[in-house]
C-alpha positions, 0 to 999 in steps of 0.5 A: 276555216275551222282548224283540226286538232292533231290529237284526233288523228293520232290513234287512227294513224297508229292503227293503220301503221300497224296494219300490213297487207300480207301480199305486199310484204315482199319485193316487187316483181321483175320488170321486163324492161332493162333499167339503166344505171346512172353510169350507163348514161352517155358522157358525151354532150352534143353541140347541136341544139335540138329543135323544139321538144313536143313534150317535156318530162320532169323528174326528181329522183334518179330512179324516175329519171332512169325509168323514162330514159329507158324508153327514149329512142336515140337519146342525146345529151345537151347542155341548156344554159340556165337549166343544166343537162337535158336529154332529148329523144324520140318516140316513134319512127325517126323517118316518119311521124314521131314525138320529140321528147325532152327529159330533165331532172328538177331539184327538190323544194319549191323555193330558190334557184333550182327549185322545181317551180323556177326550173319548170318556168325556165324550161318552158321558156327555153325549150318551148314544149307543147306539154309538161308531164311529171313522172315518177313515184308517189305515196298512196293514201287509200289501200282500198283504192290503189295498191303498191305499184299501181299507176295513178293518172292525174285528173284533179290536183289538190294542193296543201300547205306545208302543215296540213294540221296545226297545234291549233284547230285550224286547217291549211288553205287548199285549192283543187284544180282539174288537169288541163283540157286536152289531157283530160280528154286523153286520160280517160282511155290511157289504159287501153291497150297498155300492158305492164312491163313485167316478165311474169304478168301472172305474178301481179296485176298492175292497174292504171287509175285514170282520172285519179286525184293527187294531193300535192304540197311543198314538202313531205309530211313525215308525221303519221298523224298528219297522214291520218288527217290527210286521209280523213280530209280527202277520202277521194284522193289516191296518192300524194306527191311533192312536184305537182303543185309547182308544175301546176303553178308554172303551167297555169302562169305560162298557159301550157298543157300539164299532167301528172302520172305517178305510181305508188311506191309506199303508203303515206301512213309510214308503212310498206317503205322499200326502196325496191318499190320506188324503182318499180313504181317509176318504171310503171309510171314511165311505161304508161306515159310513153304508151300515152305519147305513142301516137304522135298524131294526137299531139300534132295540132297542139301549139308550142309554147310561143305559138300559143302566145302568138295565136293569142295575139292573132286572135286579139288582132282578129277580134280587133278587126271584127270589132272595127268592122262592126263599129264602122257598120254601126256608124254607117247605119246610124247615119242612114237612120239620121238621114232618114229622120228615123223616129225609132232612133230619136226614141232610143236617143230620148231613152238614153238621155232619160237614163243618163239624166235621171227620171223625167221632170214629171216623175221627179220628186217635188214639193208642193211649191215646185221645189226640185231636189234632184240637183242636190241629190245628185250632188250627194250621189257624186260625193259618195262616188268620189269619197266613198268610192275610194278605199284608202286603207291607211291614210298615211299610205297614199299608194293604198287607194283602191277602188271600192267596187273592185276591192270590197270584200264581203263582211260576215253579218249575223242577227242578234237576239233583241231580248238578250243581245246574244248572237245567232247563227243567221247570216245576212247580206247588207241589202237585207238589213231592213228585212222583216223578222220574227221580232219586227215586221217593219224595222225602222232602226237597225243597230250594227255592232262590232268589235273595233276594226271589224268593218262597221264603217265599211258596211256604211260605205257599202250602203251609200256606195250601192245607193250612189252607183245604183248597181245591181238594181234587182238585189239592191234594197237601197235604191228604193230610197230617194236620199241616203244620208251618211253621218259620221258621228264623231264630226257632229258638233251641234245637231243633225241638220248642221251635220248634213250641211257640214258633211254632205252639202256643197259649200256654196249652197245658199241658205234658201236652197238649204232650207228648202232641201231640209224641208223636202227631207222632212216631207219625205221621211219615209223615203230617206235613209239615215246612216249614223256611223260610229256612235261609240266615238261620240262623247256622253255630252253629245249622245242625247242628240243621237238618242233623239234620232234613234228614239224617233223624236227627230224624223220619226218616219225615217229609216236609221242604220247606226253602227257602234261598238258593243259598249255603245250599242247596249245603250241604244238596243232598247230603241232598235228594231233589229240587232246585227253583229259584224263578225269581220272576215271569214277564213275565205274572205281573209284569203280574198282580201289578201289576194286583192291586196297583193294583186301584183305580187301573188307570191307574197299573197301565197306566203302570207296565207300559209303563214296565217295557217301556221300561226294561230294568233295571226289567224285569229288577228286576221279575221279583224279587217283592220288587223289583216290590213296592218298585217299586209302592210307590215308583211309587204314592208318587211318582206315576209317577216312578222313581229311576235306579238301585238305590241311589237306589231303596232310598234312596227307600224309606228316605225313604218309610219315614221320612216315614211314621214322621214322619206317624204321630208328627205331626211337621212336614213341612219338606222336610229331608233325612231321611237326613241328619236321622237320620244317627246312627241310620241309621249305627248300623243300618248298623254292625249290618248290616255286622257281621252280614254279615261274621259271617254273622248276619241277626238280632241281640239288642236290646242291640246297639241300644246307646244307640239301644235306647230311641230310635225306631230300632226304630219306623222300620220297617226292622226286624221284631221276632222272638220269641227264646229260649223262653217261660221266657227271653223276649227281643226279637230283631231282623232286617232285613226282607230281606237286601237291606235289610241289604246296603243299610244295611251299604253306607250305613255303609261309605260314611259311614266312607269319606267321613269317612276312618275307613277307607281305600279301599285296605282295601276294594279289597284285601278280596276279600269285597267283590267276591264275597259282599259285592259287593251291598254294594259296588254300593250303596256306590258308588251312595250315594257317587256321590250324596253324595261323588263324590270318594270314589267316584273314589278308591275306583275308583282303589284298586280298579284298582290292586288289580286290576293286582296280581292274576294269579290265574286269572279273578280280574281278569276277574271283578273287572272285571265287578264294577267295571263294575256298580259304575260303572253304579250311579253313573249320573246326570243329569251322567254321573258314570258316564262320569267314573268310567269314565275314571278307572278307564281311566286307572289300569288297567294290564292287557293284556286286558279282557273285558266282562260280558254286557250291559256297556254299550259307553259305559262300555267306551268311556270306559275306553278313551279314557283307557287306554293298556295294554289291547290286547285287548278281548272283547265277544262275546255282549254283545247290544250291537247297532248303537248300542253298536257305534257308541259303541265305534267313536267311542272307537276313533278316539282310542284308540291301544293296542287291537290286537284287538277281538272283537265277535262275537255282538252283533246288529250290522247294517249300521249298526254295521258302517258305524260301525266302518268309519268308525273304521278310517279313523282308527284306526292300532292295531287289527290284528284285528277279529272280527265273527263271527256278526252280521248286517252283510250285503252293505251292512256288508261293503261299508262295511268294504271301503271303509275297508280301502282306506285302513286300513293297520293291520288284518291280520286280519278275521273275518266268519263267518256275517254273511249276506254274499252276492256283492255283499259279496264283490265289494266286499271283492274291490275293496278287496283290489286296493289293500289291502296290510296284510290277511293273513287274511280269514275268510268261512265260513257266508255266501252267497257264490256263483260271482260272489263267488268270481270277484271274489275270485279276480280280486283275488288276481291283483293282491293280494300280501299276503293269506296266508289266505282261508277261504271254507268253507260258502258257495254256491260252485260249479264256476265259482267253483272254476275262477276260484280255481284260475286265480288260483293260477297268478299269486298268490305270497302265498296260503298257506292257502285253504279252500273246504270244504263248498261244492258245486264238483263234480268239474269244480271239483275237477279245475280245482283239482287241475290248478293245484295240481299245477303250483303251486310258488311258495310259501314255507310249508306250505299247506292246502287242503280241498274237501269236498262229496257227490261229491269231496274235494281235500286239498292240501299245497302245500309237498309238491306232493302231490295226493290225490283220492278220491271217497267221499262227501266224506270222505278215506278214505285218503291214498295215497302210492306209495313204492317200489311200496308203498301206505302209510297216512296216519299212515306218510306223516305220520311219514315226511315230518315226520321223526317216528318216534315212537309213534302216538298213536291207535288209528286211526293204528296200524291199517293202514286209516285210517278216514274223518275230517273235514278238521278232524280231519285237520289236528289229526292232522297237527299232532300227528304233526308234533311239535305244532309249532303252527299251520302256516306259522310261521317256526319250521316253515320253519326246522326242520332235521330237515324239510329244505328243500322242494327236497330233499323235491321231489327225493326224492319226484319221480315217486313221487306218484300217485292211489289207482287208480295 
């Protein structure tokens, strides 16, 4: 699920909020039906319990309840235990056929006693109606579909979570449901014969939208940008309301008909909110509902709630009886066939026997000596069905054994480019892994790579389980193999054949039988699939064993599928024909997995799914299958409470495992800190883990347990016991459940050593492994230290900063900074220790430039800058921070006095973020360069920045490329230029500035004497704007570079500019001016006062110069005018004719042929002696400049 950013919708929402329809500004028309007040309701309560109601009407607000009450005939007030007061009445003739209607109010909210969900379920079981209808008012979403007062009758209901748009880019889970079947047939004609209950029908027409779609959620959406997102995401929806979700849930669970009928009282963008329309809308909706119920005969055969259940049981009984009869008939027929010795029956029986016992002897694979491997193969199949057919998600939880066939959730597998190892967007299924592709026609070796916990082992289980069960034979590629051998790499001790024997063959198999089976494999290699699971868990010492298999030196014709983490996959990629990547779960797969896990508690499943929608970090974690498993376990054990970061999550897992262990041992639960209680055992386990990671070992011999060998350490549940060695020399070897567990325990040991001062923080800082291959250990260590010894965490971050200051290798400081930011983020807690740690880091940093990692939190960067005095350049581009992050950073810049350059491009910043940055610039006195390219600040944001620049005296460069700035934004910037004296460079390409904006800027340049470079390329400037800019050049003496390329100024604009440029001599530097469009091009070099005009489809074809009556090419002119007679650098320049090039290429060409003197307009260029002065050049070339035609 990609997530939407809220900033995207703010402007759209703002625009709709400002729009008001003239015909909807007044009060609603008067109703013809009298609506009672609450004081008009009867106070007397009847003791006689009414019989079952046919339809139950549900309302929430008083006006909704009173509107329905107005239509009830003979209303009676009755108290129902567990529900409160319910009003009963009828529709129709009391003495003849009529409908019995119940009417009640529900409380707002979807959780807890009295909530709409609980109330609806209780009401159904108590009153046993035939159907439920939710009646009232709602908020419209689309004025083009429905206006105020219109009634929407639900045909579809789409539910949304409490926050449709998050601060991240993720969107909430939605489900769309069609209304129940019987009502669906009725609503098509619900408006037939209905007249709105209005005193004056001519004043307003009220429409009924039959078959409309509602959006329904657990709470109101009270932010305009969220409404805008809903509007964009669901253009087909008419309205949104709150109760339909609970109505749907209850009706679905209890299998009863349901419908939502509501009228529009306001609009979801915050406009047209009047209480008077709520009563009017409720009355219209109630009128439509009672019109729908006016014919009792329609509902006569609909079953009541209990009758519906009973009819279901009767149906089951009937079906059972029919099945019994059929069974008896079959038995009788079978007896007759057997009595008659039917050859047909015998033929069927033989086929069934063949199906269950495998292929006939004549077809079974055999060796030349007659050896039949069928029994051995079937033993392996049965082993897979038993061992791989059960998914034990976490070994310490015996109650988490799921059937693989029922619980398997698909994994996203994609192709990788074999040449570079980069991922592609081509998705495939596991049955397609050996399919031919453009890089290999017949793949033999397939490498399946993935990050830790992504499901590589599950892919292997899928392969062997499909082969063993032979299900879905038409699409099951693996059934073509005679044998599929699954080898767990970390259990291999000596070689492949010993591994097959140890892991797959029965223990009682004899030596002779084993040898013949191995010979059979060798003679049928092409029909054998070898699956090597976990190559990354193999030590370097054992790696050659597997390389021989992958390279084809062992079983060269055998197909091989190998799984590995990336670091191990790189080693074998060159020998593989196909590279695949397991990317874990998609958003939909995560939801499927959670639903399967909580199959007996769907409420928790819904809560967890919604929680993942609301929390970006949890969402990112959940795409990893291992992580989502842990999340489910913790969420279930802690009743819906989650820890704040990864280290706390794993600490909770450790605590849960230890508590389960104590429960099994029947040890008392006294609330102790179990990690502290078992500190000795866990520290020893951590030392083994750290040693293993440093030595690249993922398993260890039992002797490494040392004094804890006889303790309960192996029984805690953190280790899995693996058979080691051969059957002749059995030994016990242990491994961690997963490498992430090994990393966590290694971090635990590291943290203990630091806290007890067994090692110094400096030793960790200088060891680069902790910022590279062991960076996950470092992250865990910081999280543990933040929870147990914050002072040590501070000392460690200071040591890391000191080390960072001393490193000058390429990219190392930037990469290390990324790791440190992640470590700090891991330390967040309720007391904001992460902010304290960031300030400590900032105080120690002495670097000049800092680049934030992707999605680095601005709050952390801000806290670093508050205490830092060395960083002058900060690059937070492509950070997707949005307005909130911009506001946080802006607040910090009010105090920071060292930062001179800030790049905040591509951050989805809107006018709110721009306004926050503008406010900070009123106080900041150090920032000289601000880059906000590729955002969405618009005219409002540009105006905010312009206002601040009237006061700011430090900013010299402002970049606002592609920000949807129009004429009003340009006009605001123009006003600021009239008074600003510091801004030297203003970049506004790829915006929507037209003639009006260009004229405003031109006017400001008449009085501005500081701006040197102005870029207005790729806008919407026409001839009038170009003429205004041309006129400005007559008075302006400071502008040295003006770019209006890729506009549409036309020939008239070109002529106006050309005229001014020929006479424009008051400049002190070299200047460049480009104007490109479909018709004309102008290229201006103001210091040379040369003008060339050419009309060849917007491209400069020749730079024409007249010198002594001869025509010269551009490269000749450049070399002559620059004093550079060196060799021409390109083939095109050596040609007498110069091919068309873009202005950007011309600029680069000019710089190269001018001696690579860097950017034009520098002091260095002006002072170069070999160029001569401008006056000398003018004198030399005066009178010799003309057009191509001359």
